Biopython code that builds the backbone (N, CA, C, O; Angstrom):
import numpy as np
from Bio.PDB.StructureBuilder import StructureBuilder

atoms = [
    (1, "MET", "N", (1.076, -1.236, 0.241)),
    (1, "MET", "CA", (-0.450, 0.362, -0.100)),
    (1, "MET", "C", (0.759, 1.240, -0.624)),
    (1, "MET", "O", (1.755, 0.793, -1.193)),
    (2, "LYS", "N", (0.425, 2.937, -0.251)),
    (2, "LYS", "CA", (1.122, 4.104, -0.872)),
    (2, "LYS", "C", (1.150, 4.220, 0.968)),
    (2, "LYS", "O", (0.443, 3.723, 1.844)),
    (3, "CYS", "N", (2.321, 5.121, 0.980)),
    (3, "CYS", "CA", (2.859, 5.537, 1.282)),
    (3, "CYS", "C", (2.571, 7.163, 1.796)),
    (3, "CYS", "O", (2.735, 8.015, 0.923)),
    (4, "ILE", "N", (2.356, 7.406, 2.496)),
    (4, "ILE", "CA", (1.870, 8.804, 3.161)),
    (4, "ILE", "C", (2.813, 9.586, 4.064)),
    (4, "ILE", "O", (3.190, 9.649, 5.234)),
    (5, "VAL", "N", (2.965, 10.086, 2.996)),
    (5, "VAL", "CA", (3.959, 11.457, 4.356)),
    (5, "VAL", "C", (3.453, 12.928, 4.788)),
    (5, "VAL", "O", (3.194, 13.890, 4.064)),
    (6, "LYS", "N", (3.399, 12.816, 6.060)),
    (6, "LYS", "CA", (2.446, 13.464, 6.923)),
    (6, "LYS", "C", (3.661, 14.642, 6.466)),
    (6, "LYS", "O", (4.542, 14.827, 5.626)),
    (7, "ARG", "N", (2.793, 15.501, 8.086)),
    (7, "ARG", "CA", (3.298, 17.158, 7.765)),
    (7, "ARG", "C", (4.150, 17.132, 8.094)),
    (7, "ARG", "O", (4.339, 18.285, 7.708)),
    (8, "HIS", "N", (5.593, 16.736, 8.790)),
    (8, "HIS", "CA", (6.478, 16.627, 9.589)),
    (8, "HIS", "C", (7.385, 15.756, 8.897)),
    (8, "HIS", "O", (8.373, 15.285, 9.459)),
    (9, "GLY", "N", (7.104, 15.533, 7.749)),
    (9, "GLY", "CA", (7.349, 14.775, 6.717)),
    (9, "GLY", "C", (7.578, 12.604, 6.830)),
    (9, "GLY", "O", (7.514, 11.687, 6.011)),
    (10, "LYS", "N", (7.815, 12.706, 8.160)),
    (10, "LYS", "CA", (7.703, 10.844, 8.662)),
    (10, "LYS", "C", (6.775, 10.574, 7.365)),
    (10, "LYS", "O", (6.233, 11.509, 6.776)),
    (11, "CYS", "N", (6.650, 9.400, 7.016)),
    (11, "CYS", "CA", (6.107, 8.144, 5.945)),
    (11, "CYS", "C", (5.388, 7.370, 7.266)),
    (11, "CYS", "O", (5.645, 6.772, 8.311)),
    (12, "VAL", "N", (4.269, 7.855, 6.391)),
    (12, "VAL", "CA", (3.123, 6.177, 7.302)),
    (12, "VAL", "C", (1.954, 5.370, 6.406)),
    (12, "VAL", "O", (1.086, 5.981, 5.782)),
    (13, "LYS", "N", (2.031, 4.313, 6.427)),
    (13, "LYS", "CA", (1.599, 2.871, 5.520)),
    (13, "LYS", "C", (-0.406, 3.940, 5.664)),
    (13, "LYS", "O", (-0.949, 4.297, 6.710)),
    (14, "PHE", "N", (-0.883, 4.107, 4.366)),
    (14, "PHE", "CA", (-2.096, 4.200, 3.796)),
    (14, "PHE", "C", (-2.875, 3.395, 4.883)),
    (14, "PHE", "O", (-2.696, 2.288, 5.391)),
    (15, "ASP", "N", (-3.756, 4.321, 5.033)),
    (15, "ASP", "CA", (-4.788, 3.305, 6.080)),
    (15, "ASP", "C", (-6.000, 3.997, 5.808)),
    (15, "ASP", "O", (-5.968, 5.227, 5.770)),
    (16, "GLU", "N", (-7.573, 3.092, 5.522)),
    (16, "GLU", "CA", (-8.421, 3.636, 5.230)),
    (16, "GLU", "C", (-9.010, 3.994, 5.851)),
    (16, "GLU", "O", (-9.681, 4.949, 5.460)),
    (17, "ARG", "N", (-9.159, 3.622, 6.932)),
    (17, "ARG", "CA", (-9.514, 3.806, 8.301)),
    (17, "ARG", "C", (-10.131, 5.072, 8.825)),
    (17, "ARG", "O", (-11.297, 5.362, 9.094)),
    (18, "LYS", "N", (-8.537, 6.017, 8.915)),
    (18, "LYS", "CA", (-8.010, 7.436, 8.586)),
    (18, "LYS", "C", (-9.584, 7.839, 8.906)),
    (18, "LYS", "O", (-10.326, 8.018, 9.871)),
    (19, "ILE", "N", (-9.603, 7.864, 7.363)),
    (19, "ILE", "CA", (-10.584, 8.698, 6.433)),
    (19, "ILE", "C", (-12.109, 8.866, 6.261)),
    (19, "ILE", "O", (-12.887, 9.640, 5.704)),
    (20, "TYR", "N", (-12.152, 7.504, 7.189)),
    (20, "TYR", "CA", (-13.702, 6.803, 7.632)),
    (20, "TYR", "C", (-13.816, 7.610, 9.133)),
    (20, "TYR", "O", (-14.576, 8.458, 9.601)),
    (21, "ALA", "N", (-12.663, 6.885, 9.599)),
    (21, "ALA", "CA", (-13.193, 7.989, 11.056)),
    (21, "ALA", "C", (-13.418, 9.102, 11.124)),
    (21, "ALA", "O", (-14.396, 9.452, 11.785)),
    (22, "SER", "N", (-12.404, 10.306, 10.310)),
    (22, "SER", "CA", (-12.370, 11.603, 9.758)),
    (22, "SER", "C", (-13.872, 12.343, 9.671)),
    (22, "SER", "O", (-14.129, 13.434, 10.182)),
    (23, "CYS", "N", (-14.745, 11.561, 8.960)),
    (23, "CYS", "CA", (-15.171, 11.947, 8.050)),
    (23, "CYS", "C", (-16.401, 11.714, 8.584)),
    (23, "CYS", "O", (-17.220, 12.630, 8.523)),
    (24, "TYR", "N", (-16.857, 10.171, 9.348)),
    (24, "TYR", "CA", (-17.673, 9.806, 10.459)),
    (24, "TYR", "C", (-17.431, 10.857, 11.066)),
    (24, "TYR", "O", (-17.485, 11.779, 10.253)),
    (25, "SER", "N", (-17.105, 11.342, 12.427)),
    (25, "SER", "CA", (-16.267, 12.416, 13.190)),
    (25, "SER", "C", (-16.527, 13.570, 12.677)),
    (25, "SER", "O", (-15.608, 14.284, 13.078)),
    (26, "ALA", "N", (-17.321, 14.286, 11.939)),
    (26, "ALA", "CA", (-16.804, 15.544, 11.078)),
    (26, "ALA", "C", (-18.746, 15.542, 11.060)),
    (26, "ALA", "O", (-19.370, 16.394, 11.693)),
    (27, "CYS", "N", (-19.250, 14.755, 10.467)),
    (27, "CYS", "CA", (-21.239, 14.614, 10.169)),
    (27, "CYS", "C", (-21.248, 14.332, 11.414)),
    (27, "CYS", "O", (-21.456, 15.338, 12.093)),
    (28, "ILE", "N", (-21.078, 13.171, 12.149)),
    (28, "ILE", "CA", (-21.867, 12.962, 13.862)),
    (28, "ILE", "C", (-21.665, 14.640, 14.434)),
    (28, "ILE", "O", (-22.640, 14.886, 15.144)),
    (29, "SER", "N", (-20.800, 15.764, 14.361)),
    (29, "SER", "CA", (-20.106, 16.463, 14.914)),
    (29, "SER", "C", (-21.008, 17.998, 14.746)),
    (29, "SER", "O", (-20.983, 18.894, 15.590)),
    (30, "CYS", "N", (-21.888, 18.041, 13.280)),
    (30, "CYS", "CA", (-22.726, 19.137, 13.224)),
    (30, "CYS", "C", (-23.584, 18.755, 12.074)),
    (30, "CYS", "O", (-24.019, 19.612, 11.305)),
    (31, "CYS", "N", (-23.866, 17.349, 11.921)),
    (31, "CYS", "CA", (-24.982, 17.045, 11.261)),
    (31, "CYS", "C", (-26.463, 16.911, 11.655)),
    (31, "CYS", "O", (-26.829, 17.340, 12.750)),
    (32, "HIS", "N", (-26.913, 16.610, 11.213)),
    (32, "HIS", "CA", (-28.229, 15.474, 11.944)),
    (32, "HIS", "C", (-28.762, 15.076, 11.252)),
    (32, "HIS", "O", (-29.820, 15.472, 10.761)),
    (33, "LEU", "N", (-27.991, 13.935, 10.976)),
    (33, "LEU", "CA", (-27.495, 13.099, 9.964)),
    (33, "LEU", "C", (-28.201, 12.083, 10.377)),
    (33, "LEU", "O", (-28.635, 12.636, 11.387)),
    (34, "LYS", "N", (-29.085, 10.098, 10.439)),
    (34, "LYS", "CA", (-29.570, 9.727, 11.022)),
    (34, "LYS", "C", (-27.368, 8.620, 10.425)),
    (34, "LYS", "O", (-26.476, 8.716, 9.582)),
    (35, "LYS", "N", (-27.741, 7.794, 11.646)),
    (35, "LYS", "CA", (-26.051, 6.629, 11.596)),
    (35, "LYS", "C", (-26.415, 6.498, 10.601)),
    (35, "LYS", "O", (-25.669, 7.150, 9.871)),
    (36, "THR", "N", (-27.550, 5.780, 9.746)),
    (36, "THR", "CA", (-26.627, 5.011, 8.155)),
    (36, "THR", "C", (-26.180, 6.172, 7.174)),
    (36, "THR", "O", (-25.388, 6.201, 6.232)),
    (37, "GLU", "N", (-27.076, 7.203, 7.820)),
    (37, "GLU", "CA", (-26.904, 8.919, 6.084)),
    (37, "GLU", "C", (-24.735, 8.701, 6.891)),
    (37, "GLU", "O", (-23.645, 8.720, 6.319)),
    (38, "VAL", "N", (-25.065, 8.566, 8.058)),
    (38, "VAL", "CA", (-23.765, 9.258, 7.598)),
    (38, "VAL", "C", (-22.432, 7.812, 7.104)),
    (38, "VAL", "O", (-21.442, 7.990, 6.394)),
    (39, "GLU", "N", (-22.832, 6.586, 7.708)),
    (39, "GLU", "CA", (-22.361, 5.834, 7.130)),
    (39, "GLU", "C", (-22.361, 5.340, 5.450)),
    (39, "GLU", "O", (-21.430, 4.879, 4.789)),
    (40, "VAL", "N", (-23.119, 5.495, 5.238)),
    (40, "VAL", "CA", (-23.065, 5.684, 3.663)),
    (40, "VAL", "C", (-22.501, 7.513, 2.535)),
    (40, "VAL", "O", (-22.522, 7.608, 1.308)),
    (41, "ILE", "N", (-22.072, 8.666, 3.577)),
    (41, "ILE", "CA", (-21.529, 9.564, 2.924)),
    (41, "ILE", "C", (-19.919, 9.565, 3.212)),
    (41, "ILE", "O", (-19.287, 10.411, 2.579)),
    (42, "CYS", "N", (-18.938, 8.429, 4.390)),
    (42, "CYS", "CA", (-18.381, 8.267, 4.404)),
    (42, "CYS", "C", (-17.828, 7.250, 3.775)),
    (42, "CYS", "O", (-16.627, 7.179, 3.514)),
    (43, "GLU", "N", (-18.874, 6.206, 3.431)),
    (43, "GLU", "CA", (-17.994, 4.834, 2.419)),
    (43, "GLU", "C", (-17.800, 4.848, 0.851)),
    (43, "GLU", "O", (-17.154, 4.255, -0.013)),
    (44, "LYS", "N", (-19.122, 6.294, 1.026)),
    (44, "LYS", "CA", (-18.370, 6.255, -0.454)),
    (44, "LYS", "C", (-17.148, 7.795, -0.419)),
    (44, "LYS", "O", (-16.594, 8.074, -1.483)),
    (45, "VAL", "N", (-16.902, 8.500, 0.603)),
    (45, "VAL", "CA", (-16.385, 9.990, 0.173)),
    (45, "VAL", "C", (-14.427, 9.193, 0.259)),
    (45, "VAL", "O", (-13.431, 9.518, -0.388)),
    (46, "THR", "N", (-14.691, 7.667, 1.791)),
    (46, "THR", "CA", (-13.575, 6.968, 2.081)),
    (46, "THR", "C", (-12.999, 6.049, 0.340)),
    (46, "THR", "O", (-11.814, 5.779, 0.145)),
    (47, "LYS", "N", (-13.717, 5.837, -0.326)),
    (47, "LYS", "CA", (-13.967, 4.953, -1.519)),
    (47, "LYS", "C", (-13.116, 5.880, -3.158)),
    (47, "LYS", "O", (-12.632, 5.439, -4.201)),
    (48, "GLU", "N", (-13.354, 7.574, -2.479)),
    (48, "GLU", "CA", (-13.538, 7.888, -3.820)),
    (48, "GLU", "C", (-11.457, 8.421, -3.782)),
    (48, "GLU", "O", (-10.579, 8.461, -4.644)),
    (49, "VAL", "N", (-11.522, 8.780, -2.004)),
    (49, "VAL", "CA", (-10.396, 8.781, -1.961)),
    (49, "VAL", "C", (-9.128, 8.281, -2.327)),
    (49, "VAL", "O", (-8.074, 8.618, -2.867)),
    (50, "LYS", "N", (-9.693, 7.338, -1.798)),
    (50, "LYS", "CA", (-9.084, 6.146, -2.142)),
    (50, "LYS", "C", (-8.703, 5.338, -3.413)),
    (50, "LYS", "O", (-7.879, 4.445, -3.609)),
    (51, "LYS", "N", (-9.905, 6.190, -4.474)),
    (51, "LYS", "CA", (-8.921, 5.379, -6.217)),
    (51, "LYS", "C", (-8.512, 6.462, -6.391)),
    (51, "LYS", "O", (-7.681, 6.499, -7.299)),
    (52, "TRP", "N", (-8.728, 7.451, -5.899)),
    (52, "TRP", "CA", (-8.402, 8.711, -6.185)),
    (52, "TRP", "C", (-6.622, 8.945, -6.254)),
    (52, "TRP", "O", (-5.870, 9.420, -7.105)),
    (53, "ILE", "N", (-6.348, 8.112, -4.366)),
    (53, "ILE", "CA", (-4.671, 8.155, -3.924)),
    (53, "ILE", "C", (-3.715, 6.874, -4.577)),
    (53, "ILE", "O", (-2.667, 6.515, -4.040)),
    (54, "LYS", "N", (-4.408, 6.097, -6.148)),
    (54, "LYS", "CA", (-3.886, 5.323, -5.814)),
    (54, "LYS", "C", (-3.858, 5.500, -7.961)),
    (54, "LYS", "O", (-3.904, 4.738, -8.927)),
    (55, "THR", "N", (-3.743, 7.191, -7.664)),
    (55, "THR", "CA", (-2.683, 7.338, -9.068)),
    (55, "THR", "C", (-2.745, 7.863, -9.015)),
    (55, "THR", "O", (-3.526, 8.614, -9.599)),
    (56, "LYS", "N", (-1.562, 8.193, -7.821)),
    (56, "LYS", "CA", (-0.663, 8.848, -6.760)),
    (56, "LYS", "C", (1.206, 8.388, -7.005)),
    (56, "LYS", "O", (1.549, 7.793, -5.984)),
    (57, "ASP", "N", (1.837, 8.445, -7.531)),
    (57, "ASP", "CA", (3.148, 7.802, -6.744)),
    (57, "ASP", "C", (3.347, 8.538, -5.169)),
    (57, "ASP", "O", (3.698, 8.197, -4.039)),
    (58, "GLU", "N", (3.047, 9.324, -5.630)),
    (58, "GLU", "CA", (3.775, 9.854, -4.149)),
    (58, "GLU", "C", (2.217, 10.959, -3.617)),
    (58, "GLU", "O", (1.646, 11.670, -4.444)),
    (59, "VAL", "N", (1.684, 10.860, -1.838)),
    (59, "VAL", "CA", (0.914, 11.854, -0.973)),
    (59, "VAL", "C", (1.281, 11.563, 0.301)),
    (59, "VAL", "O", (1.528, 10.688, 1.130)),
    (60, "THR", "N", (1.167, 13.130, -0.034)),
    (60, "THR", "CA", (0.959, 13.871, 1.446)),
    (60, "THR", "C", (-0.508, 14.089, 2.041)),
    (60, "THR", "O", (-1.528, 13.596, 1.559)),
    (61, "SER", "N", (-0.480, 14.454, 2.541)),
    (61, "SER", "CA", (-1.663, 14.793, 4.226)),
    (61, "SER", "C", (-2.487, 15.469, 3.712)),
    (61, "SER", "O", (-3.632, 15.290, 3.297)),
    (62, "THR", "N", (-1.459, 16.684, 3.801)),
    (62, "THR", "CA", (-2.036, 17.909, 3.666)),
    (62, "THR", "C", (-3.360, 17.505, 1.791)),
    (62, "THR", "O", (-4.529, 17.837, 1.595)),
    (63, "GLN", "N", (-2.309, 16.665, 0.821)),
    (63, "GLN", "CA", (-3.201, 16.530, -0.182)),
    (63, "GLN", "C", (-4.332, 15.581, -0.097)),
    (63, "GLN", "O", (-5.152, 15.875, -0.968)),
    (64, "ILE", "N", (-4.854, 14.151, 0.885)),
    (64, "ILE", "CA", (-5.956, 13.662, 1.775)),
    (64, "ILE", "C", (-6.160, 14.372, 1.490)),
    (64, "ILE", "O", (-6.489, 14.597, 0.325)),
    (65, "HIS", "N", (-6.031, 15.844, 3.147)),
    (65, "HIS", "CA", (-6.788, 16.238, 3.865)),
    (65, "HIS", "C", (-7.783, 17.121, 2.326)),
    (65, "HIS", "O", (-9.008, 17.088, 2.213)),
    (66, "LYS", "N", (-6.931, 17.740, 1.457)),
    (66, "LYS", "CA", (-8.160, 18.422, 0.201)),
    (66, "LYS", "C", (-9.347, 17.576, -0.706)),
    (66, "LYS", "O", (-10.392, 18.025, -1.178)),
    (67, "GLU", "N", (-8.750, 16.072, -0.779)),
    (67, "GLU", "CA", (-9.254, 15.397, -1.426)),
    (67, "GLU", "C", (-11.241, 15.457, -0.420)),
    (67, "GLU", "O", (-12.392, 15.875, -0.551)),
    (68, "VAL", "N", (-10.015, 14.430, 0.807)),
    (68, "VAL", "CA", (-11.812, 14.063, 1.682)),
    (68, "VAL", "C", (-12.800, 15.883, 1.671)),
    (68, "VAL", "O", (-14.028, 15.967, 1.670)),
    (69, "THR", "N", (-11.898, 17.020, 1.665)),
    (69, "THR", "CA", (-12.695, 18.086, 1.565)),
    (69, "THR", "C", (-13.608, 18.434, 0.754)),
    (69, "THR", "O", (-14.749, 18.845, 0.963)),
    (70, "LYS", "N", (-12.846, 18.181, -0.509)),
    (70, "LYS", "CA", (-13.982, 18.016, -1.916)),
    (70, "LYS", "C", (-14.487, 17.006, -1.920)),
    (70, "LYS", "O", (-15.696, 16.776, -1.961)),
    (71, "ALA", "N", (-13.467, 16.149, -1.869)),
    (71, "ALA", "CA", (-15.200, 14.911, -1.666)),
    (71, "ALA", "C", (-16.647, 14.309, -0.741)),
    (71, "ALA", "O", (-17.447, 13.484, -1.182)),
    (72, "MET", "N", (-16.722, 15.079, 0.860)),
    (72, "MET", "CA", (-17.388, 15.017, 1.365)),
    (72, "MET", "C", (-18.326, 16.278, 0.752)),
    (72, "MET", "O", (-19.513, 16.366, 1.064)),
    (73, "LYS", "N", (-17.566, 17.407, -0.304)),
    (73, "LYS", "CA", (-18.507, 18.511, -0.143)),
    (73, "LYS", "C", (-19.992, 18.131, -1.259)),
    (73, "LYS", "O", (-21.049, 18.749, -1.390)),
    (74, "ASN", "N", (-19.559, 17.043, -1.829)),
    (74, "ASN", "CA", (-19.844, 16.620, -2.293)),
    (74, "ASN", "C", (-21.864, 16.021, -2.432)),
    (74, "ASN", "O", (-22.803, 15.808, -3.198)),
    (75, "TYR", "N", (-21.396, 16.027, -0.997)),
    (75, "TYR", "CA", (-22.286, 14.908, -0.019)),
    (75, "TYR", "C", (-23.355, 15.313, 1.283)),
    (75, "TYR", "O", (-24.391, 14.756, 1.646)),
    (76, "ASN", "N", (-22.555, 16.672, 1.883)),
    (76, "ASN", "CA", (-23.316, 18.020, 3.301)),
    (76, "ASN", "C", (-22.285, 18.933, 3.403)),
    (76, "ASN", "O", (-21.347, 18.936, 4.200)),
    (77, "LYS", "N", (-22.517, 19.606, 2.632)),
    (77, "LYS", "CA", (-21.244, 20.917, 2.765)),
    (77, "LYS", "C", (-21.152, 20.813, 3.988)),
    (77, "LYS", "O", (-20.027, 20.390, 4.253)),
    (78, "GLU", "N", (-21.686, 20.959, 4.788)),
    (78, "GLU", "CA", (-21.912, 22.199, 6.727)),
    (78, "GLU", "C", (-20.766, 20.669, 6.375)),
    (78, "GLU", "O", (-20.212, 20.637, 5.276)),
    (79, "ALA", "N", (-20.463, 19.244, 7.623)),
    (79, "ALA", "CA", (-19.582, 18.339, 7.408)),
    (79, "ALA", "C", (-18.118, 18.218, 6.402)),
    (79, "ALA", "O", (-16.974, 17.847, 6.666)),
    (80, "SER", "N", (-18.588, 18.580, 5.496)),
    (80, "SER", "CA", (-17.257, 19.800, 4.881)),
    (80, "SER", "C", (-15.823, 20.128, 4.926)),
    (80, "SER", "O", (-14.681, 19.682, 4.817)),
    (81, "PHE", "N", (-17.027, 21.862, 5.301)),
    (81, "PHE", "CA", (-16.485, 22.697, 5.787)),
    (81, "PHE", "C", (-16.140, 22.452, 7.406)),
    (81, "PHE", "O", (-14.942, 22.605, 7.642)),
    (82, "MET", "N", (-17.005, 22.079, 8.635)),
    (82, "MET", "CA", (-16.368, 20.848, 9.675)),
    (82, "MET", "C", (-15.082, 20.593, 9.914)),
    (82, "MET", "O", (-14.324, 20.897, 10.834)),
    (83, "TYR", "N", (-14.947, 19.883, 8.766)),
    (83, "TYR", "CA", (-13.900, 17.880, 8.038)),
    (83, "TYR", "C", (-12.458, 19.434, 8.374)),
    (83, "TYR", "O", (-11.652, 19.393, 9.303)),
    (84, "ASP", "N", (-12.509, 20.091, 7.781)),
    (84, "ASP", "CA", (-12.226, 21.276, 7.024)),
    (84, "ASP", "C", (-11.012, 22.263, 7.813)),
    (84, "ASP", "O", (-9.925, 22.738, 7.483)),
    (85, "THR", "N", (-11.694, 22.266, 8.786)),
    (85, "THR", "CA", (-11.676, 23.655, 8.998)),
    (85, "THR", "C", (-10.996, 23.283, 10.917)),
    (85, "THR", "O", (-10.172, 23.823, 11.655)),
    (86, "HIS", "N", (-11.969, 22.034, 11.024)),
    (86, "HIS", "CA", (-11.260, 21.694, 12.184)),
    (86, "HIS", "C", (-9.765, 20.184, 12.068)),
    (86, "HIS", "O", (-9.965, 18.984, 11.875)),
    (87, "ARG", "N", (-8.915, 20.632, 12.196)),
    (87, "ARG", "CA", (-7.800, 19.972, 11.174)),
    (87, "ARG", "C", (-6.370, 20.065, 12.477)),
    (87, "ARG", "O", (-5.651, 21.004, 12.820)),
    (88, "ASP", "N", (-6.442, 18.599, 12.921)),
    (88, "ASP", "CA", (-5.854, 17.953, 14.404)),
    (88, "ASP", "C", (-4.496, 19.177, 13.482)),
    (88, "ASP", "O", (-4.369, 19.407, 12.279)),
    (89, "VAL", "N", (-3.639, 19.756, 14.774)),
    (89, "VAL", "CA", (-2.849, 20.534, 14.264)),
    (89, "VAL", "C", (-1.912, 20.074, 15.793)),
    (89, "VAL", "O", (-2.149, 20.563, 16.897)),
    (90, "ASN", "N", (-1.256, 19.442, 15.617)),
    (90, "ASN", "CA", (-0.657, 18.330, 17.071)),
    (90, "ASN", "C", (0.657, 18.198, 15.381)),
    (90, "ASN", "O", (1.651, 17.473, 15.426)),
]
sb = StructureBuilder()
sb.init_structure("model")
sb.init_model(0)
sb.init_chain("A")
sb.init_seg("    ")
for serial, (resi, resn, name, xyz) in enumerate(atoms, 1):
    if name == "N":
        sb.init_residue(resn, " ", resi, " ")
    sb.init_atom(name, np.array(xyz, "f"), 0.0, 1.0, " ", f" {name:<3s}", serial, name[0])
structure = sb.get_structure()
């Protein structure tokens, strides 16, 4: 699987569960959606981003963040905004 270059230069193995979890968290914290609706959104976003990653030789976490934001915007703009603006800054 692909190596993801983190913001501080560390390379980690790609884990699609992280995309799903962060998408899920953004949807739950801001939207009045049913759990099943949130799950469908997150599955679609994860699938789209995973497909996008396969076309790249090297991917940074910042690029992934932008792609997730863009993909989420197709399904729920409020959740996309929450995801984009509440990024972990550790």
